[in-house]
KEVEXMI-333264 format. One record per residue (C-alpha): residue in three letters; x, z, y. Coordinates in steps of 0.5 Angstrom, whole numbers, padded with zeros to 4 digits, always signed. Example, Ala and Ser with C-alpha at 12.3 -4.5 7.8 and 13.67 -1.06 7.14 Angstrom:
ALA+0025+0016-0009SER+0027+0014-0002
This chain:
MET-0242-0118-0120LYS-0235-0116-0120ILE-0235-0114-0113THR-0241-0110-0114LYS-0237-0106-0119TYR-0231-0105-0115ILE-0235-0102-0109SER-0238-0098-0114PHE-0232-0095-0117PHE-0229-0094-0110CYS-0235-0090-0107LEU-0235-0086-0113SER-0228-0085-0112MET-0228-0083-0105VAL-0234-0078-0107ILE-0229-0074-0113LEU-0224-0074-0108THR-0228-0071-0102ALA-0231-0066-0108CYS-0224-0064-0109LYS-0222-0062-0102LYS-0222-0055-0101THR-0227-0051-0097GLU-0221-0049-0092ASP-0219-0056-0091LEU-0226-0058-0089GLN-0227-0052-0085LYS-0221-0054-0080ASN-0222-0057-0074PRO-0219-0064-0073SER-0219-0063-0066ALA-0215-0056-0066ILE-0208-0056-0064ILE-0203-0053-0069ASN-0197-0054-0067VAL-0197-0053-0060SER-0191-0056-0056PRO-0187-0050-0053LYS-0187-0053-0046LEU-0194-0053-0046LEU-0194-0046-0048PHE-0189-0044-0042THR-0194-0048-0037GLY-0200-0044-0039LEU-0195-0037-0038LEU-0193-0040-0031LEU-0201-0041-0029ASN-0203-0034-0031SER-0196-0030-0029SER-0198-0031-0021GLN-0202-0025-0017ALA-0207-0029-0013PRO-0207-0027-0005TRP-0214-0025-0002THR-0216-0021-0007SER-0218-0013-0007ASP-0211-0012-0009GLN-0210-0014-0002ARG-0215-0009+0001ASN-0211-0004-0003ASN-0205-0005+0000GLN-0209-0004+0007TYR-0207-0011+0009MET-0214-0013+0010VAL-0221-0009+0011LEU-0228-0011+0009ASN-0234-0009+0013GLU-0239-0011+0009SER-0241-0007+0003TYR-0244-0013-0001TYR-0238-0016-0002GLY-0234-0010-0004ASN-0230-0004-0001GLN-0223-0001+0000SER-0226+0006-0002TYR-0221+0007-0007ASP-0226+0009-0012TRP-0223+0005-0018THR-0222+0007-0025THR-0220+0003-0031SER-0217-0003-0032ASN-0216-0008-0037PHE-0211-0010-0043ASP-0212-0018-0042THR-0204-0018-0040TYR-0203-0017-0048ALA-0206-0025-0049GLN-0200-0027-0044LEU-0195-0023-0049ARG-0198-0026-0055ASN-0197-0033-0052VAL-0190-0031-0051VAL-0189-0029-0058ARG-0192-0036-0060MET-0187-0040-0055GLU-0182-0036-0058ILE-0184-0039-0065GLU-0185-0046-0063ALA-0178-0046-0059GLN-0175-0044-0066LYS-0177-0050-0069GLN-0174-0055-0064THR-0168-0058-0066GLY-0161-0057-0062THR-0162-0054-0056LEU-0169-0056-0054GLY-0172-0050-0055ALA-0166-0045-0052PRO-0169-0045-0045TYR-0176-0043-0048LEU-0173-0037-0052THR-0169-0035-0046LEU-0175-0035-0042ALA-0179-0031-0047LYS-0175-0025-0046PHE-0176-0026-0038PHE-0183-0026-0040ARG-0183-0020-0044ALA-0180-0016-0039TYR-0185-0019-0033PHE-0191-0017-0037PHE-0189-0011-0040VAL-0187-0008-0033SER-0193-0011-0030MET-0198-0006-0035THR-0194+0000-0035GLU-0193+0000-0027MET-0201+0000-0027PHE-0202+0005-0033GLY-0196+0009-0035ASP-0194+0009-0043ILE-0197+0003-0047PRO-0196+0000-0053MET-0190-0004-0054SER-0186-0003-0060GLU-0192-0004-0064ALA-0195-0008-0060LEU-0196-0016-0062GLN-0196-0015-0069GLY-0203-0014-0072THR-0204-0021-0076SER-0196-0020-0078ASN-0196-0013-0081GLY-0203-0011-0080ASN-0202-0005-0075PHE-0208-0006-0071THR-0207+0001-0067PRO-0200+0001-0065LYS-0197+0007-0062TYR-0196+0008-0055ASP-0189+0008-0052SER-0186+0012-0046GLN-0185+0009-0040LYS-0178+0011-0040ASP-0177+0007-0047ILE-0181+0001-0044TYR-0176+0001-0038ILE-0170+0001-0042GLN-0172-0004-0047CYS-0175-0009-0041LEU-0168-0008-0037LYS-0164-0010-0044TRP-0169-0017-0044LEU-0167-0018-0037GLU-0159-0017-0038GLU-0160-0022-0045ALA-0164-0026-0041ASN-0158-0027-0036ALA-0153-0028-0041ALA-0157-0033-0045ILE-0158-0037-0039ILE-0151-0038-0036PRO-0149-0043-0042LEU-0156-0047-0040VAL-0155-0047-0033LYS-0147-0049-0034SER-0150-0055-0039GLN-0156-0057-0034THR-0161-0056-0039LYS-0168-0057-0037ALA-0174-0053-0038GLU-0180-0058-0038GLY-0187-0056-0036ASP-0184-0052-0031PHE-0188-0053-0024TYR-0185-0047-0020TYR-0178-0049-0020ASN-0178-0057-0024GLY-0174-0054-0030ASP-0168-0052-0026LEU-0166-0046-0029SER-0160-0044-0025GLN-0167-0042-0020TRP-0170-0038-0026GLN-0163-0035-0027LYS-0164-0032-0019LEU-0171-0030-0021ILE-0169-0026-0027ASN-0163-0022-0023SER-0168-0021-0017PHE-0173-0019-0021ARG-0169-0014-0025LEU-0167-0011-0018ARG-0174-0010-0016VAL-0175-0006-0023LEU-0169-0002-0021ILE-0170+0000-0015SER-0178+0001-0017LEU-0174+0007-0021SER-0171+0010-0015LYS-0174+0017-0017ARG-0171+0017-0024ALA-0164+0015-0021ASP-0161+0021-0022ASP-0164+0024-0028SER-0165+0019-0033PRO-0157+0017-0035GLU-0160+0013-0040LEU-0163+0008-0035ASN-0156+0008-0031VAL-0160+0005-0025LYS-0155+0006-0020GLN-0149+0003-0024GLN-0154-0003-0026PHE-0156-0004-0019SER-0148-0004-0017ASN-0146-0009-0023MET-0150-0014-0020VAL-0150-0014-0013ASN-0143-0014-0014ASN-0142-0019-0019PRO-0146-0025-0015ASP-0142-0031-0020GLN-0145-0027-0026TYR-0151-0025-0023PRO-0154-0030-0018LEU-0160-0027-0014ILE-0166-0030-0009LEU-0163-0029-0002THR-0166-0035+0001ASN-0173-0038+0001THR-0170-0044-0002ASP-0170-0041-0009ASN-0177-0036-0007PHE-0181-0036-0014LYS-0188-0038-0011LEU-0194-0042-0013VAL-0196-0048-0009TYR-0203-0049-0010ASN-0206-0056-0010THR-0213-0060-0009SER-0213-0063-0016ASP-0213-0058-0021VAL-0219-0053-0021SER-0214-0047-0025ASN-0209-0048-0019ASN-0214-0048-0013TYR-0212-0044-0006PRO-0217-0038-0007LEU-0218-0038+0000TRP-0221-0045+0001PRO-0228-0045+0001SER-0232-0049-0005ASN-0236-0053-0001GLY-0230-0055+0003ILE-0233-0053+0010VAL-0228-0048+0014ILE-0232-0044+0019LYS-0227-0040+0023GLN-0231-0034+0024ASP-0231-0029+0019LEU-0233-0021+0021ARG-0233-0020+0014ASN-0226-0019+0013SER-0221-0016+0019LEU-0214-0015+0019GLY-0212-0007+0017ALA-0210-0003+0022THR-0204+0000+0017PHE-0200-0007+0017VAL-0203-0009+0025ASN-0200-0003+0027ILE-0193-0004+0024ALA-0193-0011+0028VAL-0195-0009+0034LYS-0190-0003+0035THR-0184-0007+0033LYS-0187-0013+0038ASP-0187-0017+0032ALA-0189-0025+0033ARG-0191-0026+0026LEU-0198-0023+0028PHE-0199-0029+0033VAL-0198-0033+0026VAL-0202-0030+0021ALA-0208-0026+0025LEU-0213-0028+0031PRO-0213-0024+0037THR-0219-0020+0038ASP-0226-0022+0042SER-0226-0017+0047ALA-0219-0019+0049LYS-0221-0027+0049VAL-0226-0025+0054THR-0222-0022+0059ASN-0219-0029+0060THR-0213-0026+0062PRO-0207-0031+0062GLY-0203-0031+0056TYR-0208-0026+0052ALA-0206-0029+0046SER-0199-0027+0046GLN-0199-0020+0048PHE-0199-0015+0043THR-0204-0011+0046SER-0210-0016+0044TYR-0209-0015+0037ARG-0213-0009+0033GLY-0214-0007+0026GLY-0219-0003+0023LYS-0218+0003+0019THR-0218+0003+0012GLY-0221+0010+0011GLU-0227+0008+0017LEU-0233+0008+0014GLN-0236+0001+0013THR-0241+0001+0018THR-0236+0003+0023LEU-0232-0002+0021LYS-0238-0007+0022ASP-0240-0005+0029GLN-0233-0005+0031ALA-0232-0013+0029ILE-0239-0014+0031SER-0236-0012+0038GLY-0231-0016+0038LYS-0226-0011+0037LEU-0222-0013+0030SER-0217-0018+0030MET-0219-0023+0024ILE-0214-0028+0020ASN-0211-0034+0023PHE-0216-0039+0020ASP-0211-0045+0023TYR-0206-0043+0019TRP-0208-0040+0013LEU-0214-0046+0012ALA-0210-0052+0015SER-0210-0056+0009PRO-0214-0054+0002SER-0207-0053-0001GLY-0207-0047+0004ILE-0200-0043+0004PRO-0196-0042-0002SER-0196-0035-0005ILE-0189-0032-0006GLN-0189-0028-0013LEU-0182-0026-0011GLY-0178-0028-0005ALA-0172-0027-0001SER-0174-0022+0004GLU-0176-0017-0002THR-0169-0019-0005ASN-0165-0017+0001PHE-0170-0011+0003ASN-0168-0008-0004ILE-0161-0009-0003ALA-0161-0006+0004GLU-0165+0000+0001ALA-0160+0001-0005ILE-0154+0002+0001ASN-0159+0006+0005ARG-0159+0011-0002GLY-0152+0010-0003TRP-0153+0007-0009ILE-0147+0001-0007GLY-0143+0000-0001GLY-0144-0005+0004ASP-0147-0007+0010ALA-0155-0005+0010ALA-0156-0008+0017LYS-0154-0015+0014TYR-0159-0015+0008PHE-0164-0012+0013ASN-0163-0017+0018ALA-0163-0022+0012GLY-0170-0020+0010ILE-0173-0020+0017GLU-0170-0027+0018GLU-0173-0030+0011SER-0180-0028+0013PHE-0180-0030+0020LYS-0177-0037+0017PHE-0183-0037+0012TYR-0188-0037+0017GLY-0185-0042+0022ALA-0183-0037+0027SER-0175-0038+0027SER-0175-0038+0035ALA-0177-0031+0035ILE-0172-0028+0031PRO-0167-0026+0036ALA-0172-0022+0040PHE-0174-0018+0035GLU-0168-0017+0032ILE-0165-0014+0039GLN-0171-0010+0039ASN-0171-0007+0032PRO-0164-0006+0031TYR-0162-0003+0024LEU-0162+0005+0025GLY-0157+0006+0020ASN-0156+0010+0013THR-0161+0015+0015PRO-0168+0016+0014ASN-0170+0013+0020GLY-0167+0007+0017LEU-0170+0007+0010THR-0177+0008+0014GLN-0175+0001+0017ILE-0173-0003+0011LEU-0179+0000+0008GLU-0184-0002+0013GLN-0181-0009+0014LYS-0181-0010+0006TYR-0189-0008+0007VAL-0190-0013+0013ALA-0186-0019+0009PHE-0191-0017+0003PHE-0197-0020+0007GLN-0202-0023+0002ASN-0196-0024-0003SER-0193-0021-0009GLY-0200-0018-0011LYS-0199-0010-0012GLN-0192-0009-0010ALA-0194-0006-0003PHE-0198-0001-0006TYR-0193+0001-0011ASN-0188+0001-0006TYR-0192+0006-0002ARG-0194+0010-0008ARG-0186+0011-0009THR-0184+0012-0003GLY-0190+0014+0002ILE-0188+0009+0007PRO-0191+0006+0011LYS-0197+0012+0011PHE-0203+0010+0008ASP-0210+0011+0012VAL-0215+0016+0009GLY-0221+0018+0012PRO-0229+0018+0011ALA-0230+0012+0007ASN-0224+0015+0001ALA-0229+0016-0005ASN-0223+0019-0009ASN-0223+0026-0006ASN-0218+0024+0000GLN-0213+0021-0004ILE-0210+0015-0006PRO-0210+0013-0013VAL-0204+0013-0017ARG-0205+0009-0023TRP-0211+0006-0027ALA-0214+0009-0033TYR-0213+0006-0039PRO-0219+0000-0041ILE-0225+0004-0045GLY-0224+0000-0051GLU-0218+0004-0053TYR-0222+0010-0054THR-0226+0006-0059VAL-0220+0002-0063ASN-0214+0006-0062THR-0216+0013-0061ALA-0211+0017-0063ASN-0205+0014-0061LEU-0209+0014-0054LYS-0211+0021-0054ALA-0203+0023-0056SER-0200+0019-0050LEU-0205+0022-0045GLN-0203+0029-0047ALA-0196+0028-0047GLN-0197+0024-0040PHE-0203+0028-0036ASN-0205+0034-0041GLY-0210+0030-0044ALA-0213+0027-0037ASP-0214+0020-0036SER-0215+0020-0029GLN-0213+0015-0023ASN-0209+0021-0020GLY-0205+0023-0026VAL-0198+0022-0024MET-0194+0018-0029TRP-0186+0019-0030LEU-0184+0013-0026ILE-0186+0017-0019LYS-0185+0024-0021
């Protein structure tokens, strides 16, 4: 009887205690992660920071042409894009919050790299749109401001360059103490390589500001560039492929599968839908570039001639013109007149080929361009050749380097020399670095992009993306004020932003 009373009392007590719990406590998801480790947030940022190869970006870059309308086109008829990158910036803020909770120096790497990611993501958005919300962005839940003002592109670049300088300064003592950043599948936590990335990205940003180098003293573009290149101990750079910021794909994690690998695992080495673009192929043929033999296949029409050594003859390779009608491109592909990708190279395994997000070739070419433009002293030919060599090594074509350099000597710090640098940067960007090939064309006009009857933008290559439609609903006043300041009120893909005026 006593035992029964105790059980009844215990059950009654539990009912009372349960009833006393707050409603919000009962509504909490017991499986939810409340305090996320900064290293997990860091890994998530890495997964979402890469620009994938084999996308529509590569057709807009004129590396590939698509001749089957069912799968898309390259007509340059885009209009809007999205602000999804703000989700990653919110994760950066969360990483900072969680890193500040860490004891000792455990959070220091993440606080430092947060500065890099802030610059990385904000630059990626302003390159696309022009002015964007920055100074008042990411404050919605903290101060109730859900309609942030748009910051000018100039102010965005000033702030991003400041963050990159601060990130480099903060990472130096961490490198000296050999501090590691856990959760890093790019560099395995090696902050010395992250330091090189921070500074190489800063050079990318500075060279992208070439049109503003003489009329925006607040940016101090030339002096910043010179200070970095002339102080390699303080500003180490990615100058060899060993330090490339590249995404290595795997076969075990669906979030990091090689995008070209077929879902059924069956590689069909004949795909007439996608062919190499003429803008890319023509440069390779003109310069007798052996990398073409690695990345592409000779045309079928060259193959059927049975000419000895046809696969190593540049006349056997041909790309489709981006501006051609898709019906024309399809006829050319069916007739065997266009080169396809080399499936044995790109699909040798399910993990495919790593995708360089920022690499040694680009950094060397950026320095060569700065020397050519007179921003800094030095031997532009040295960096021009180094950019070529690192790209050839990446494709496993090192043996062809001497012949290529003999056939393509640097033409000096002249307009022709600048064209060489920019064309070789374009070639090295093939299936790498997302939209960077397009942005470099947009800034310089090199290489000349093809425009033809397929162009759906009034015979123009667009220069930006229109703002997300949702902004017209949730942030109308600030958006319209920004459009008026930038483009006389128009939100067109042909509006020339401050960066490239």
